[in-house]
C-alpha positions as CSV (number, residue, x, y, z in Angstrom):
1,X,9.6,-11.0,-45.1
2,X,7.0,-11.8,-42.4
3,X,5.5,-8.3,-42.2
4,X,1.9,-7.2,-42.4
5,X,3.0,-4.3,-44.6
6,X,6.3,-3.2,-46.0
7,X,5.1,0.3,-46.6
8,X,7.0,2.8,-44.4
9,X,5.0,5.6,-42.8
10,X,6.0,9.2,-43.2
11,X,8.7,10.3,-40.7
12,X,7.6,13.6,-39.4
13,X,9.6,13.4,-36.2
14,X,13.3,12.7,-36.4
15,X,15.7,12.1,-33.5
16,X,17.1,15.3,-31.9
17,X,20.7,15.5,-30.8
18,X,20.2,15.0,-27.0
19,X,24.0,14.8,-26.2
20,X,23.7,18.1,-24.3
21,X,21.5,16.2,-21.8
22,X,23.9,13.3,-21.2
23,X,25.4,14.6,-18.0
24,X,22.6,14.9,-15.5
25,X,22.8,15.2,-11.7
26,X,22.1,11.6,-10.6
27,X,25.3,9.9,-11.5
28,X,23.5,8.1,-14.4
29,X,23.7,9.4,-18.0
30,X,20.6,11.2,-19.3
31,X,18.8,11.5,-16.0
32,X,18.0,14.9,-14.5
33,X,16.3,15.4,-11.1
34,X,14.8,18.9,-10.5
35,X,14.3,19.8,-6.8
36,X,11.7,22.3,-5.6
37,X,12.9,22.5,-2.1
38,X,9.4,22.0,-0.9
39,X,7.7,18.8,0.3
40,X,5.8,16.8,-2.3
41,X,5.8,13.8,-4.5
42,X,8.7,12.5,-6.6
43,X,7.4,12.4,-10.2
44,X,9.2,10.8,-13.2
45,X,8.6,11.5,-16.8
46,X,10.1,8.6,-18.8
47,X,11.1,8.8,-22.5
48,X,12.6,6.3,-24.9
49,X,11.7,3.1,-23.3
50,X,11.8,2.1,-26.9
51,X,14.5,3.7,-29.1
52,X,12.3,4.5,-32.1
53,X,9.4,6.0,-30.1
54,X,10.2,9.7,-30.2
55,X,7.2,11.3,-28.6
56,X,8.6,11.0,-25.1
57,X,11.9,12.6,-26.3
58,X,9.8,15.4,-27.6
59,X,8.0,15.9,-24.3
60,X,11.1,15.6,-22.1
61,X,13.2,18.0,-24.3
62,X,10.2,20.4,-24.2
63,X,10.3,20.4,-20.3
64,X,14.0,20.9,-20.3
65,X,14.0,23.6,-23.0
66,X,11.1,25.5,-21.4
67,X,12.8,25.5,-18.0
68,X,9.9,23.8,-16.3
69,X,10.7,23.4,-12.5
70,X,8.4,21.7,-10.0
71,X,6.5,23.8,-7.6
72,X,6.8,21.1,-5.0
73,X,8.4,17.7,-4.6
74,X,10.8,16.5,-7.3
75,X,10.6,16.0,-11.0
76,X,13.0,13.5,-12.7
77,X,13.3,13.4,-16.4
78,X,14.7,10.2,-18.0
79,X,15.9,9.3,-21.5
80,X,15.8,5.6,-21.0
81,X,17.2,3.3,-23.8
82,X,19.5,5.9,-25.4
83,X,21.7,3.2,-27.0
84,X,18.7,2.0,-29.0
85,X,17.7,5.7,-29.8
86,X,21.1,6.3,-31.3
87,X,20.8,3.4,-33.7
88,X,17.8,4.8,-35.5
89,X,18.0,4.6,-39.3
90,X,15.2,6.2,-41.3
91,X,15.6,3.5,-44.0
92,X,14.7,0.9,-41.3
93,X,12.8,2.9,-38.8
94,X,11.3,-0.1,-36.9
95,X,14.6,-1.7,-36.2
96,X,15.8,0.5,-33.3
97,X,13.1,-0.5,-30.8
98,X,15.8,-2.0,-28.6
99,X,19.4,-3.2,-29.0
100,X,19.3,-6.8,-27.8
101,X,16.3,-7.2,-25.6
102,X,13.1,-5.2,-25.1
103,X,13.7,-2.7,-22.3
104,X,10.1,-2.9,-21.4
105,X,10.1,-6.7,-20.7
106,X,12.9,-6.9,-18.2
107,X,11.4,-5.5,-15.0
108,X,11.5,-8.7,-12.8
109,X,14.0,-9.6,-10.2
110,X,15.2,-12.8,-12.0
111,X,16.3,-10.7,-15.0
112,X,17.6,-7.7,-13.1
113,X,19.5,-9.8,-10.6
114,X,20.5,-12.5,-13.2
115,X,23.5,-12.9,-15.5
116,X,22.0,-11.2,-18.6
117,X,24.7,-8.9,-20.0
118,X,22.7,-7.2,-22.8
119,X,22.9,-3.5,-23.3
120,X,19.3,-3.0,-22.5
121,X,19.4,-5.0,-19.2
122,X,22.5,-3.2,-18.1
123,X,20.7,0.1,-18.7
124,X,17.7,-1.1,-16.7
125,X,20.0,-2.0,-13.8
126,X,21.5,1.5,-13.9
127,X,18.1,3.1,-13.8
128,X,16.2,0.8,-11.4
129,X,17.1,2.7,-8.2
130,X,15.8,5.9,-9.9
131,X,12.5,4.4,-10.7
132,X,12.2,2.8,-7.2
133,X,12.2,6.3,-5.7
134,X,9.2,7.5,-7.7
135,X,5.8,8.2,-6.3
136,X,4.5,8.4,-9.8
137,X,5.8,7.6,-13.3
138,X,4.4,8.3,-16.8
139,X,6.0,6.2,-19.5
140,X,5.6,7.8,-22.9
141,X,5.3,5.4,-25.8
142,X,4.0,5.3,-29.4
143,X,2.5,2.7,-31.8
144,X,3.6,1.0,-35.0
145,X,0.3,1.8,-36.7
146,X,-1.7,5.0,-36.8
147,X,-4.4,3.9,-34.3
148,X,-6.1,6.0,-31.6
149,X,-3.7,7.0,-28.7
150,X,-4.2,4.9,-25.5
151,X,-3.9,5.3,-21.8
152,X,-2.7,2.0,-20.3
153,X,-2.6,0.9,-16.7
154,X,-3.5,-1.8,-14.3
155,X,-7.0,-1.8,-12.8
156,X,-5.8,-0.6,-9.4
157,X,-8.0,1.8,-7.4
158,X,-4.9,3.9,-6.7
159,X,-4.6,4.8,-10.4
160,X,-8.3,5.7,-11.1
161,X,-8.1,9.4,-9.8
162,X,-5.1,10.0,-12.1
163,X,-6.7,8.3,-15.0
164,X,-9.9,10.4,-14.6
165,X,-7.8,13.6,-14.4
166,X,-5.8,12.8,-17.5
167,X,-9.1,11.8,-19.3
168,X,-7.5,11.6,-22.7
169,X,-6.3,9.8,-24.7
170,X,-9.8,8.6,-24.9
171,X,-9.0,4.9,-25.3
172,X,-8.2,3.4,-21.9
173,X,-6.7,0.0,-21.7
174,X,-6.7,-2.0,-18.4
175,X,-4.1,-4.7,-17.8
176,X,-5.4,-7.1,-15.1
177,X,-2.3,-8.8,-13.8
178,X,1.1,-9.7,-15.5
179,X,0.3,-11.2,-18.9
180,X,3.3,-10.1,-21.0
181,X,6.4,-12.3,-21.6
182,X,8.5,-10.3,-19.2
183,X,7.4,-7.6,-16.8
184,X,6.8,-4.1,-18.1
185,X,8.2,-1.1,-16.3
186,X,4.8,0.1,-15.0
187,X,4.5,-3.2,-13.1
188,X,8.0,-2.9,-11.5
189,X,8.2,-3.0,-7.7
190,X,5.7,-0.8,-5.9
191,X,4.1,0.3,-9.1
192,X,2.5,-3.1,-9.6
193,X,1.5,-3.6,-5.9
194,X,-2.2,-2.5,-5.4
195,X,-1.4,-2.0,-1.7
196,X,1.5,0.4,-2.3
197,X,0.9,4.1,-3.1
198,X,3.3,4.6,-6.1
199,X,1.5,4.7,-9.4
200,X,2.7,4.3,-13.0
201,X,1.0,4.3,-16.4
202,X,1.8,4.1,-20.1
203,X,0.5,6.6,-22.7
204,X,0.7,5.4,-26.3
205,X,0.7,8.8,-28.0
206,X,0.1,7.9,-31.6
207,X,2.1,6.5,-34.5
208,X,5.9,6.5,-33.9
209,X,6.9,9.1,-36.4
210,X,3.8,11.3,-36.5
211,X,4.2,14.9,-35.5
212,X,0.9,14.7,-33.5
213,X,2.4,12.0,-31.2
214,X,4.9,14.5,-29.9
215,X,2.1,17.1,-29.3
216,X,0.0,14.5,-27.5
217,X,3.0,13.5,-25.3
218,X,3.5,17.1,-24.2
219,X,-0.1,17.7,-23.5
220,X,-0.7,14.5,-21.4
221,X,2.6,15.1,-19.6
222,X,1.6,18.6,-18.5
223,X,-1.8,17.3,-17.2
224,X,0.1,14.5,-15.4
225,X,2.3,17.1,-13.7
226,X,-0.7,19.2,-12.9
227,X,-2.4,16.3,-11.1
228,X,0.5,16.1,-8.7
229,X,0.7,19.9,-8.2
230,X,4.1,20.3,-9.9
231,X,3.1,23.1,-12.3
232,X,1.0,26.2,-12.1
233,X,-2.7,25.7,-12.9
234,X,-2.6,28.5,-15.5
235,X,0.1,26.6,-17.4
236,X,-1.7,23.3,-17.1
237,X,-4.9,25.0,-18.5
238,X,-3.0,25.5,-21.8
239,X,-3.1,21.7,-22.3
240,X,-6.8,20.7,-21.9
241,X,-7.9,17.1,-22.3
242,X,-9.7,16.0,-25.4
243,X,-13.5,16.2,-25.1
244,X,-15.5,13.0,-25.2
245,X,-16.3,10.0,-23.1
246,X,-13.3,7.5,-22.7
247,X,-13.7,4.0,-24.2
248,X,-12.5,1.4,-21.7
249,X,-11.1,-2.0,-22.6
250,X,-9.7,-4.9,-20.6
251,X,-6.9,-7.0,-22.0
252,X,-7.9,-10.7,-21.8
253,X,-4.9,-12.3,-23.6
254,X,-1.4,-11.4,-24.6
255,X,-0.3,-13.8,-27.4
256,X,3.3,-14.8,-27.9
257,X,4.4,-16.3,-31.2
258,X,5.4,-20.0,-30.6
259,X,6.8,-20.5,-34.1
260,X,8.4,-18.5,-36.8
261,X,5.4,-19.2,-39.0
262,X,3.0,-16.9,-37.2
263,X,0.7,-15.3,-39.8
264,X,-2.2,-12.9,-39.4
265,X,-5.3,-13.7,-41.6
266,X,-5.8,-10.0,-42.4
267,X,-3.8,-6.8,-42.3
268,X,-4.9,-5.8,-38.8
269,X,-3.6,-2.5,-37.4
270,X,-5.5,-2.4,-34.0
271,X,-8.9,-1.8,-32.5
272,X,-10.7,-4.1,-35.0
273,X,-13.6,-5.7,-33.2
274,X,-14.3,-9.2,-34.5
275,X,-17.0,-11.8,-33.7
276,X,-16.2,-14.7,-31.4
277,X,-14.6,-17.6,-33.2
278,X,-13.1,-15.4,-35.9
279,X,-9.8,-16.8,-37.2
280,X,-7.3,-14.0,-36.4
281,X,-4.0,-15.8,-37.1
282,X,-2.2,-19.1,-37.5
283,X,0.9,-20.0,-35.5
284,X,2.3,-23.0,-37.4
285,X,-0.5,-25.5,-37.3
286,X,-2.3,-23.7,-34.4
287,X,-5.3,-21.5,-35.1
288,X,-5.7,-18.3,-33.1
289,X,-9.4,-17.4,-32.9
290,X,-11.3,-14.7,-31.1
291,X,-12.3,-16.2,-27.7
292,X,-15.5,-14.2,-27.3
293,X,-18.0,-12.0,-29.1
294,X,-16.8,-8.4,-29.4
295,X,-13.1,-9.3,-29.2
296,X,-10.9,-6.3,-29.9
297,X,-7.5,-6.6,-31.4
298,X,-4.8,-4.5,-29.8
299,X,-1.4,-3.6,-31.2
300,X,-0.7,-6.4,-33.6
301,X,3.0,-6.8,-34.4
302,X,4.2,-5.5,-37.7
303,X,6.7,-8.3,-38.0
304,X,5.7,-11.2,-35.8
305,X,8.7,-12.9,-34.2
306,X,9.0,-16.2,-32.4
307,X,9.1,-15.8,-28.7
308,X,7.8,-12.2,-28.7
309,X,4.3,-10.9,-28.0
310,X,2.5,-10.4,-31.3
311,X,-0.9,-9.0,-30.3
312,X,-3.2,-8.5,-27.4
313,X,-6.9,-9.3,-27.2
314,X,-9.3,-7.2,-25.3
315,X,-13.0,-6.8,-24.4
316,X,-14.8,-3.4,-24.5
317,X,-16.0,-2.4,-21.0
318,X,-17.9,0.7,-21.9
């Protein structure tokens, strides 16, 4: 098995039965739009972009169960790739990330308008008009390994005030331009246009199955809603940001496995800083080396797969 480790992590979060939320009010399953009746932004909280990343499910069900309603504008709550979510098997907890194709790599017109008939792309087509309405979107994710939570966005000036307000997670990752093999949701349409006002970011809330990842997802979501004035300030004050100075990184490379012989040279989990020239991996006969001093390894794949991104490389900014 081409895996960095076969040891399964503790599963502290298990999937809830979310069938009660299937019928929403947008004509698309598992989508609920809450209207304030007052002018304001349309804000989306997006969960389950990946089916085994439960923190977003925890946050969205919290908002629904607590009866949170926007003070102004609109709040839309989305359970995204529900088909993948329903395939979760605790004996193989990493296998339900998606059904046929990564839902977070299909957000380009060629894919959405093309012939692809996979379950994941069909779901993306059903949701695209919902996302296109948004003034702001938070996409809640988690990580394979237990690494520090991350705030991820493009280096657009329009996102900086939101990033500063959220403050934590304290590891901030900047994505300068489209580098992934397939466009992520936060770069879809107006989100990825620095001249347009809609903003979107990812929060990696912790390890997939850790209880704390759900807690972080709730906290950062409440601060996100507070930034746009959708919840009372006294409620937002119950979810303070983590103290400390954020560490900022810029992604320089996203590496895709060219062969089925991609192998890491060490059991990397993420945020290892290595000297320039360090041999990180081999991909068949090709050597993958750190391109510069202070290269930081970000989100190495647990099971490298040909044709998929297997790790990102970044440089510390501050």
